[in-house]
C-alpha positions in Angstrom: 21.1 14.7 7.3 22.8 13.9 4.0 21.3 12.2 1.3 22.9 9.0 0.4 22.5 6.3 -2.4 21.3 2.8 -1.8 22.9 -0.5 -2.9 20.4 -2.1 -5.2 21.3 -5.8 -5.2 19.0 -7.9 -7.1 16.7 -8.9 -4.1 14.3 -11.9 -4.3 11.1 -10.0 -3.7 9.3 -11.9 -6.5 10.6 -15.3 -5.6 9.4 -15.8 -2.2 7.4 -18.9 -1.2 3.9 -19.5 -2.0 1.4 -20.3 1.1 0.0 -23.5 1.9 -3.9 -23.9 2.4 -4.8 -22.4 5.5 -5.3 -24.8 8.7 -7.6 -24.3 11.6 -8.2 -21.1 13.0 -7.8 -20.0 16.5 -8.5 -16.8 18.4 -5.4 -14.9 19.2 -4.8 -13.9 22.9 -3.7 -10.8 24.4 -0.6 -10.1 26.4 -1.7 -8.1 29.6 1.0 -5.5 30.5 1.0 -2.5 32.9 2.3 1.1 33.1 1.6 1.9 29.4 2.1 5.4 28.5 -1.0 6.9 27.1 0.4 6.8 23.5 0.7 3.1 23.9 -2.8 2.1 25.3 -4.6 -0.2 23.1 -7.7 2.2 22.6 -8.5 1.1 19.1 -11.1 -1.6 18.6 -10.5 -5.2 17.3 -12.8 -5.7 14.2 -11.5 -9.0 13.3 -8.9 -11.5 14.5 -8.1 -15.0 13.6 -5.1 -17.3 13.4 -4.3 -20.4 11.4 -1.9 -23.2 10.9 -0.8 -23.1 14.4 -2.0 -25.1 17.4 -2.1 -22.8 20.0 -2.3 -25.6 22.7 0.7 -27.5 21.5 2.8 -24.4 20.7 5.5 -23.9 18.0 8.4 -26.0 17.3 11.4 -24.5 19.2 13.3 -23.7 16.0 10.4 -22.5 14.0 10.8 -18.8 13.0 7.9 -16.5 11.9 7.7 -13.2 10.1 5.4 -10.0 11.0 3.8 -7.8 8.3 1.7 -4.8 9.4 -0.5 -2.7 6.7 -1.4 1.0 7.8 -4.1 1.8 5.3 -6.4 4.6 4.8 -8.8 3.8 7.6 -7.1 1.1 9.7 -4.3 -1.3 10.1 -3.8 -5.1 9.8 -1.2 -7.5 10.7 -0.2 -11.0 9.4 2.1 -13.6 10.7 3.7 -16.1 8.3 5.9 -19.0 8.6 9.0 -19.9 6.4 6.5 -21.6 3.9 4.3 -18.4 3.4 1.5 -19.9 5.4 -0.5 -17.5 7.7 -0.1 -18.2 11.3 -2.2 -15.3 12.8 -3.8 -12.1 11.3 -6.1 -9.5 12.6 -6.9 -5.8 12.1 -7.9 -2.6 14.0 -9.5 0.7 13.3 -7.8 3.8 13.8 -8.9 5.5 17.1 -10.2 9.1 16.5 -8.1 10.8 18.9 -8.7 14.5 18.7 -6.4 17.5 19.0 -7.7 20.8 18.3 -10.8 19.4 16.8 -9.0 17.5 14.3 -7.7 13.8 14.4 -4.3 13.6 15.8 -3.0 11.1 13.3 0.5 10.8 14.7 -0.9 9.8 17.9 -3.5 7.5 16.3 -1.2 5.6 14.2 1.3 5.1 17.2 -1.5 3.8 19.3 -2.5 1.5 16.7 1.1 0.2 16.2 1.3 -1.0 19.8 -2.2 -2.3 20.0 -1.4 -4.6 17.0 1.6 -5.8 18.7 -0.5 -6.6 21.6 -2.9 -8.4 19.5 -0.4 -10.9 18.3 -0.8 -14.3 20.2 1.6 -14.3 23.1 2.8 -18.1 22.2 3.8 -16.7 18.7 5.8 -13.4 19.6 9.2 -15.0 20.6 9.4 -17.0 17.3 9.0 -13.7 15.2 12.4 -13.3 13.5 11.5 -10.0 11.6 9.0 -7.2 11.0 8.1 -5.1 8.2 5.3 -2.4 7.7 3.8 -0.8 4.7 2.1 2.6 4.7 -0.1 4.9 2.4 2.0 6.3 -0.5 3.1 10.0 0.0 1.8 10.2 3.5 4.6 12.4 4.8 6.0 13.4 8.2 8.5 16.1 9.1 10.2 15.4 12.4 12.8 16.9 14.7 15.9 14.5 14.1 17.1 15.2 17.7 13.7 14.4 19.6 12.0 12.4 17.0 8.7 14.5 17.5 6.8 15.9 14.6 7.4 19.5 13.5 4.0 19.6 12.0 0.8 17.7 11.2 1.5 14.9 9.0 0.6 15.6 5.1 -1.9 12.6 4.2 -1.7 10.6 1.1 -4.4 12.5 -0.6 -3.7 16.0 0.5 -2.7 18.1 -2.2 -0.2 21.1 -1.8 -0.9 22.9 -5.1 0.7 26.1 -4.3 4.1 24.1 -4.2 3.4 22.5 -7.7 4.7 25.4 -9.8 8.0 25.3 -7.8 8.3 21.6 -8.3 7.6 21.8 -11.9 10.3 24.3 -12.6 13.1 21.9 -11.2 11.7 18.5 -12.2 11.6 17.0 -15.5 8.5 17.2 -17.6 5.8 14.8 -16.6 7.9 13.5 -13.8 6.1 11.5 -10.8 6.8 14.4 -8.5 4.8 16.9 -10.8 1.5 16.4 -8.8 0.2 18.4 -5.9 -0.1 15.3 -3.8 3.4 14.1 -4.3 5.7 13.9 -1.3 8.0 16.4 -2.8 5.3 19.1 -3.1 4.5 18.5 0.6 8.2 18.9 1.5 8.5 22.1 -0.5 5.1 23.4 1.0 6.6 22.9 4.5 10.0 24.3 3.7 8.4 27.5 2.5 6.1 27.7 5.4 8.3 29.5 7.7 8.7 26.6 10.2 12.1 26.4 11.7 14.2 23.9 9.8 16.9 23.2 12.1 17.4 19.3 12.5 14.4 18.5 10.4 14.2 15.3 8.7 11.7 13.7 6.3 10.0 10.3 6.8 7.1 8.5 5.2 4.3 7.0 7.3 6.0 3.5 7.1 9.4 4.9 7.8 8.1 6.4 11.0 6.3 3.6 12.2 9.4 1.5 11.9 11.4 4.0 13.6 9.2 3.6 16.6 10.4 0.0 16.6 14.1 0.3 15.7 15.2 3.6 17.0 17.5 4.7 13.9 16.5 8.0 12.4 16.6 8.6 8.5 16.0 5.3 6.6 13.2 4.7 3.9 12.7 2.4 1.0 12.8 3.0 -2.9 9.1 2.5 -3.1 8.2 5.2 -0.5 10.9 7.6 -1.8 9.7 7.4 -5.5 7.2 10.5 -5.0 10.0 12.6 -3.4 11.9 12.4 -6.5 14.3 9.5 -5.8 15.4 7.6 -9.1 15.6 3.8 -8.4 17.0 3.2 -11.7 20.0 5.5 -11.1 20.0 4.3 -7.5 20.1 7.9 -6.3 18.4 11.2 -5.6 18.8 13.1 -9.1 21.1 16.1 -9.1 18.0 18.5 -9.7 16.9 17.6 -6.3 20.1 17.3 -4.5 20.8 20.9 -5.4 17.8 22.0 -3.6 18.4 23.6 0.0 15.9 21.0 1.6 17.8 18.2 0.3 19.3 17.9 3.8 16.2 16.5 5.2 16.0 13.4 2.7 16.3 9.9 4.4 18.9 7.3 3.3 17.1 5.0 0.7 17.4 1.0 0.9 15.8 -1.6 -0.8 12.4 -2.8 0.6 13.0 -5.7 3.0 16.4 -4.5 4.1 17.6 -5.2 7.7 17.7 -1.8 9.5 18.4 -3.1 13.0 16.9 -4.9 15.9 13.8 -4.2 17.9 14.3 -1.5 20.6 14.9 -3.5 24.0 12.2 -1.9 25.9 9.7 -3.0 23.2 11.2 -6.5 23.1 10.7 -6.7 27.0 7.2 -5.1 27.0 5.6 -7.5 24.3 7.9 -10.6 24.6 9.5 -10.6 21.3 13.2 -12.3 20.8 16.3 -10.1 21.4 17.3 -10.8 17.8 13.9 -9.9 16.2 15.1 -7.6 13.3 13.4 -4.7 11.9 13.4 -4.2 7.9 12.5 -1.4 5.6 9.1 -1.4 4.3 7.0 -0.2 1.4 3.9 1.5 0.3 0.4 -0.3 0.8 -0.2 -0.8 -2.9 3.1 -2.4 -3.6 2.8 -4.7 -0.6 -0.8 -5.7 -1.7 0.9 -6.6 -5.4 3.5 -8.6 -3.6 0.8 -10.4 -1.8 -1.0 -11.4 -5.0 2.2 -13.2 -6.2 2.1 -11.9 -9.8 5.8 -12.9 -10.4 6.5 -12.6 -14.0 6.5 -9.9 -16.6 2.9 -9.8 -18.3 1.2 -10.5 -15.1 -0.9 -7.7 -13.6 -3.3 -7.0 -10.6 -6.5 -5.2 -10.8 -7.8 -3.9 -7.4 -11.5 -3.3 -7.6 -12.2 -1.2 -4.6 -13.8 2.0 -4.4 -11.8 3.0 -7.4 -10.0 1.0 -10.0 -6.3 0.7 -9.9 -3.9 -1.6 -12.1 -0.5 -2.5 -11.8 1.5 -4.5 -14.3 4.9 -6.2 -13.9 7.1 -5.0 -16.7 10.7 -5.2 -18.0 10.5 -1.7 -19.0 10.1 1.4 -17.0 7.2 3.8 -17.8 6.5 7.3 -16.4 4.1 9.8 -17.6 2.5 12.2 -15.0 0.0 13.3 -18.0 -1.9 10.2 -17.3 -0.8 9.5 -13.6 1.4 6.5 -14.9 4.6 5.7 -12.8 6.8 2.9 -12.2 8.1 1.4 -8.9 11.1 -0.9 -8.9 10.8 -4.6 -8.0 14.1 -6.1 -7.9 15.3 -5.9 -11.6 11.9 -5.3 -12.9 9.1 -2.4 -12.9 5.7 -2.3 -11.5 3.9 0.2 -13.9 0.4 1.4 -12.9 -2.5 3.9 -12.8 -5.6 4.4 -11.1 -9.2 5.4 -12.4 -11.8 7.2 -10.5 -14.3 4.8 -11.4 -15.0 1.6 -9.4 -17.1 0.2 -6.6 -17.7 3.6 -4.9 -20.0 4.3 -7.9 -21.8 1.0 -7.6 -22.6 1.6 -4.1 -24.2 5.0 -4.9 -26.9 3.1 -6.8 -27.2 -0.3 -5.4 -27.0 -1.9 -2.0 -24.8 -4.8 -1.4 -27.7 -7.3 -1.4 -29.0 -5.6 -4.7 -25.5 -6.1 -6.5 -25.3 -9.8 -5.2 -28.9 -10.7 -6.5 -28.7 -8.7 -9.7 -25.4 -10.0 -10.6 -26.6 -13.7 -10.6 -29.0 -12.8 -13.1 -26.6 -11.4 -15.7 -25.3 -13.5 -18.7 -21.5 -12.5 -18.8 -21.2 -14.3 -22.2 -23.4 -11.5 -23.7 -21.9 -8.1 -24.5 -24.0 -5.2 -23.3 -24.9 -2.5 -25.6 -24.9 0.3 -23.0 -22.0 2.6 -23.0 -21.3 4.3 -19.8 -18.3 6.1 -17.9 -19.2 5.5 -14.2 -17.7 8.3 -12.1 -18.6 9.6 -8.6 -17.9 13.1 -9.3 -16.5 15.2 -12.0 -12.9 14.4 -13.3 -11.0 11.3 -14.5 -7.2 10.8 -14.1 -6.4 7.4 -15.9 -6.6 6.1 -18.5 -8.1 9.4 -19.8 -6.7 12.6 -18.0 -9.6 14.9 -17.9 -10.4 16.9 -14.8 -13.5 18.1 -16.4 -15.0 14.8 -17.4 -18.4 14.1 -16.1 -19.8 11.0 -15.1 -22.0 9.2 -17.7 -24.7 6.9 -16.4 -27.5 7.5 -18.7 -29.8 6.1 -20.4 -31.0 4.1 -17.5 -32.9 0.9 -18.7 -36.0 -0.3 -17.1 -34.1 -3.5 -16.1 -31.9 -3.1 -13.0 -30.1 -6.3 -14.2 -29.5 -4.6 -17.7 -28.4 -1.3 -15.9 -25.8 -3.1 -13.6 -24.6 -5.2 -16.6 -24.0 -2.0 -18.6 -22.0 -0.4 -15.7 -19.9 -3.5 -14.9 -19.2 -3.9 -18.6 -18.3 -0.3 -18.9 -15.8 -0.6 -15.9 -14.3 -3.6 -17.7 -13.7 -1.4 -20.9 -12.1 1.2 -18.7 -9.7 -1.4 -17.3 -9.0 -2.9 -20.7 -8.2 0.7 -22.0 -5.8 1.2 -19.1 -3.7 -1.7 -19.8 -3.8 -0.8 -23.4 -2.4 2.6 -22.6 0.4 1.1 -20.4 1.4 -1.1 -23.3 1.4 2.1 -25.8 3.6 3.9 -23.3 6.0 0.8 -23.6 5.2 -1.6 -20.8 5.4 -5.3 -21.2 2.2 -6.5 -22.8 -0.5 -7.9 -20.0 -1.0 -11.6 -20.4 -2.9 -12.5 -17.1 -4.8 -10.4 -14.5 -5.1 -11.1 -11.0 -8.0 -9.4 -9.1 -7.9 -8.1 -5.6 -10.5 -5.8 -3.7 -14.2 -6.2 -3.1 -14.9 -6.5 -6.9 -12.9 -9.8 -6.9 -15.9 -11.6 -5.2 -18.1 -11.1 -8.2 -17.6 -14.2 -10.4 -20.0 -12.8 -13.2 -18.1 -9.6 -13.2 -14.7 -11.6 -13.6 -16.3 -13.4 -16.6 -17.3 -10.0 -18.2 -13.8 -8.8 -17.6 -12.3 -11.8 -19.4 -14.4 -11.4 -22.4 -13.9 -7.7 -22.7 -10.1 -7.8 -22.3 -9.7 -11.1 -23.9 -7.3 -12.4 -21.2 -7.4 -14.7 -18.3 -8.7 -13.2 -15.0 -8.4 -14.8 -11.7 -8.8 -14.2 -8.0 -5.4 -13.3 -6.3 -4.3 -15.9 -3.8 -3.7 -13.4 -1.2 -5.1 -9.7 -1.1 -4.0 -8.3 2.1 -1.2 -5.9 1.9 -0.2 -7.0 5.4 0.6 -10.3 4.0 2.9 -8.5 1.3 4.6 -6.6 4.1 5.2 -10.2 6.0 6.9 -11.4 2.9 9.4 -8.4 3.1 10.2 -9.3 6.6 10.8 -12.9 5.5 13.2 -11.6 2.8 14.9 -9.3 5.3 15.5 -12.1 7.7 17.1 -14.3 4.9 19.7 -11.9 3.9 
């Protein structure tokens, strides 16, 4: 499959509508269908499901159009349906079923099952109004398929899987400190597969989001420039670079489009099965972290989003592109701007090693966020840090531990805030637009005392993101695609 350039018109990713306040919530209903294949059966479990802003009893206005986004994360998938104003009409999630094959999880079957289960979960009354669909997936999750049959040629390479044996080969052809110069990059995974001895006839590379979208539109070989970044695509030049195109495996690279670009309409059999409209279009997607950033609506240069989950990840909207593999810093394109980011190994996972959720809540309430903690820690789960300090041998520093658990938690929270501040400082030193305001997503966004500590440490306004779910960001991409 010949590699192609993409047409990067200035797209309105950052200028989509802001949602209104949520309305009354309703339970979404299931469409009961028969004769599903084994891969399409809804074997995964609904863990939460709610709908808002739609009166299910009265139905939708005949002319109203809706937009569906689906997020395939590390442990499960979510969907969000929004209207033209960005208000959520329905949302839900499923865990991935642990479908086994040879004593390992068959992720291809699991993801496919979850995709069709989510489609079944969408309220029956909303499906005919869905005008477009987009999907985000985990960055660098890679699938090599047979372009004639669509079947995978090997097990998928997961987002965190390292192909260190391919790294010297990649470093020999790529520019120094390039984003692909990491064992977990998509390019390292492609090189590892290429050198494995597997037959290469009719092979095609897709990312997780691309493959899931393929199941809905049926057109092989399309990706977006966010997913393609870690395979070596240059969104600034709007092409794959010559050093990559000169390699024998460049033939498997997909066509690259702007996120939220119309690919085609939904396959007729799926339209019929689930009750979607014949003109429902399928759009290119993005990565899960980019979708989460879009959901937070940080739309101006200098605006940033910190995700305080198991780890700490920061992303800053910048007018300048910054890439430096020494610190795990790289930039995604967003319209005519750049999303510069990095991820530290510190974060909520360390807190959960020490405190229960109940302890975290009660102890946090006793902290005075206006007072600086004299304790200086570097909270890590294991040895090794990647950003803002690149040191694989760095050891966790969580001592001395004071007698007071309140003081101890205060010291840890403040130390993580210092690491966050150091991260934004590094991005600025590398040339990114200076940060002016930080939006917060993830579990840490619920801790108001921590937010005040971070404001004091960084000297910046910090507030909770309006939306935090990547599925909402994917729905915004679907809205963009329908408006083209």
